[in-house]
N, C-alpha and C positions, 0 to 999 in steps of 0.2 A: 290177434286180439292182445292188448296190453295186459300184463300180469295184474296190475291194480284193478283194471276194469273187470277182468275175469274173477278176481277175488271178491270184488264188490257185488257182482251178480251172484256169486256163490253164497254170500251172506244173505242176500234177499231170498234165494231159493231155500236156504235152511230155515229162515224165519217163516216162509210160506208153509213149511212142513211141520211147524211146531204144534204138537198136541192139540189142546182145545183152543178155539179162537180167543185171543186176548191174553193167553198165558205167556207167550213170548219165550225168549231164550236169554241166558246170561252171556256175558263176555267170555267166561271160562268155557261154557258149553260150545259156543261158536268156534272158539280157538281150537278146542279138541276135535270138533267135527271137521273143521277145515284143515287141520294138521299144520297150523301156523302159530307163530308166537302171539301172545295176548296183545302186545304193543301194536302189532300189525292190524289186528282186528279192531283195536281201539281207534286207530287212525281212520280206518274205513268207516266205522260207525259214526265218528264225528262228522265226516264228510257227508254221509248219507242222511244223517240227522239234520244237517244244515239245509239240505235240499228237500226235507220233509219226505224222504223215501223210507225212513224208519223213525220211530219215536220210542221214548222210554215210558213205560207204564208205571214204573216205580224206580227206585234207585239202582236196581240191578238188571231188570228185564227189558228187552227190546222187542218191539213188534213192528209189522209193516206200517208205513206211514201213508198219509193222505195223498201224496203226489202219485203214488202207484195207482190208487183207485181213480184219480182224475185222468191219468193216462189211459187206463183201461176203459173208462167210460167214453172218453173221446174216441178211442179206437173203435169201440162198438157202435157209437153213433155214426161214424164215417162208413163203416161196413154196412150198417143198416140202411143209411140213406142211399148208398150205391145200389143196394139190392132193390129197394122200393122204387128208386127213380129209373132203373134201367129200362122198363117197358115204356116209360114216358119219353126217354131219350130216343128210343127206336121209333116211336110214333111221330115225334117232332121231326126226325130225320126223314121219315117217309113222306110227311106232308110238305116239307120244304125242299128236300133234296140236298141240304147243306150239312156241313160237318157240325156235330153237336158234341160239346164237352161238358163234363161234370167236374167241378173243382172244389177243393176244401182249403181252409187256411191253416198253414203250419209254419211257425217261426217267421212270421212276416212275409211269407211267400205263398203264392197260390200253387197248389199241387193238383195236377190232373189225376182224378181217381176213376174216370170212365170216359169212353169216347166212342162215337159212332161216325164212321167216315162218310163224307159227302159222296153223292153218286155221280158227280161230274168228273171229267178226266184230269183236271188240275188238282193234285193232291197237296195237302198241307203237311209240313213237318211238325208233328206233335205226337206224343205217346203217353200212355198211362204211366204215372210216376214222374213225369217231367215237371220241374218247378219253373215258375215264372214270376217276375217282379209284380208287385201289386199296384204300383203307381202308374203303370202304362198298359194294363190289361183290363178288359171289361169284367172278367171274373174276379180279379183282384180288387177292383174298386167296389164291387158288390159285397164281397166278403168283409172288407174293412168297414164299409159304410154300415153294415149290419151288426157291428160290435157295439157294446156299451160305450158311452161317450168318452170315459177315461181311457179305455184301451184304444179306441180309435185315435184319440189325440196322441197317445204315447207312440203308436205305430207311425203316425204321420211325422212325428218329431225325430224318429230314429232311422228313417230310410235314407239311403244314399242318393236316390234320384238320378241314377245313371241315365244319360240320354241315349235312346235307341234310334229315334228318327227325328225329323224336324218338328214333329207335333207332340213329342213326349213332354209330359209335365216334369219340371225340374226343380221345384221347390215346395216346401211344406205348406206355405200359404195357399198356393194354387191347388195343391192336392186336397187340402181341407175344404176349400170352396167346392171342388169337384165332388167330394164325398157328400156334402150337403145337397147338391143337386141330385145325386144318385138316390139318396134317402128320400128326397121329396117326390121324385117321379117314379121310383120303384124299379128302375133298371139303369144299366150303365152302358156307355158306348166307348169303344176303342177305335178311334178314327185314324188308323194307320199309325198308332203311337208306339207299338211294340215291334211290328214289322211293317215296313213301308208299303207292302203290297197286299196286306191283309186288314180288313176291318171286321169288327165283332160287336155283338150286343149280348148282354148277360142279365139275368134276373135271379133273385134269391130263392133258395129253398129253406123253409123254416121247419123246425120240429114242433112238438106239441106246446112248448112254453113260449113260442114265438121267436126263439133264438135262431139266427141265420147259421146254418151248418154246412151249406154248400151253395154253389152257383151253377146255373145252367146257361150255356152260351151257344149262339149261332155264329160261326166264323166263315167268312167268304173271301176268296181272293178278289181284289178289285177288278180284275179283268173279266170276271164273270157277272158281278153285280155291283152297282155303285152304292154309296152309302144311303142314298134316299131309298133305293130298292130294298136294302137290308132293313132300314127303319120301318118300312111298310110291313115287315114280318114281326115287329115287336108284339102285336096282339097275340100272335101264335106262340111266341116265346113266353109271354106272361101267363097265358093259359096253361102251358106245360109246367111252368114253375109252380103255379097254384095247385095243379094236380099232384105234382111230386110232394108239395108241402102237405096236402091233404092226406096223402099216403103215409107221410111221416108223422101224422097226428095233429097237424095244425088245423084249427077250425075257424080262427078269426080271419077277417078280411084285412085288418090293419093292426099294427102294433104301435106302441109309443116309443120304440127304441130309436 
């Protein structure tokens, strides 16, 4: 771990331990507790303040900032959705026999946060924690399509659109059109766009306020089931996603996102 990062984390830890909530600590106090020069702490605080990890409550005292609480809430949301969705994933796997993934959005990538392996002999290379691009995966499309319009547009504009197969979407315009289709029909399709021997369908998991926090997918090697056969399982997938959403607190059938 770099020295600057280690010291920055130490500053946050010291602020988390400061007396009564909202009291904070001064530059002098932090420098003394960390055993470093005040100029070093001052530089760290400026960087942390710019990222909203700390904030000044007056001219002298610093407290933890909003970015930390946002990160904590996001982490708790993801952990909670994994816990509540797990039995739904198992049941969907039992009913279909195919590999089921649960993914969340992180830094413009889809991250696998849970998986139940298919029961057939042909195994897929995927694992919990693995990242995948959003422009060519069903879970990625669902996760981006479920974001507010401004964020959705920003993500579409910032992606590199690397080509993975002959059917991969490779430009922002085509991706934006695909996201509109996903939002309209309520599920996404990966027609051998990420790996040329795998196709996949995914549907959104929503929390109580309707925000999409995860995506559930069914993934199948083409040698076992063609795309039409997989699309026939979409009602099963949508029912599972709706059940996981209900377990996460969502009660509406539709949202305006």
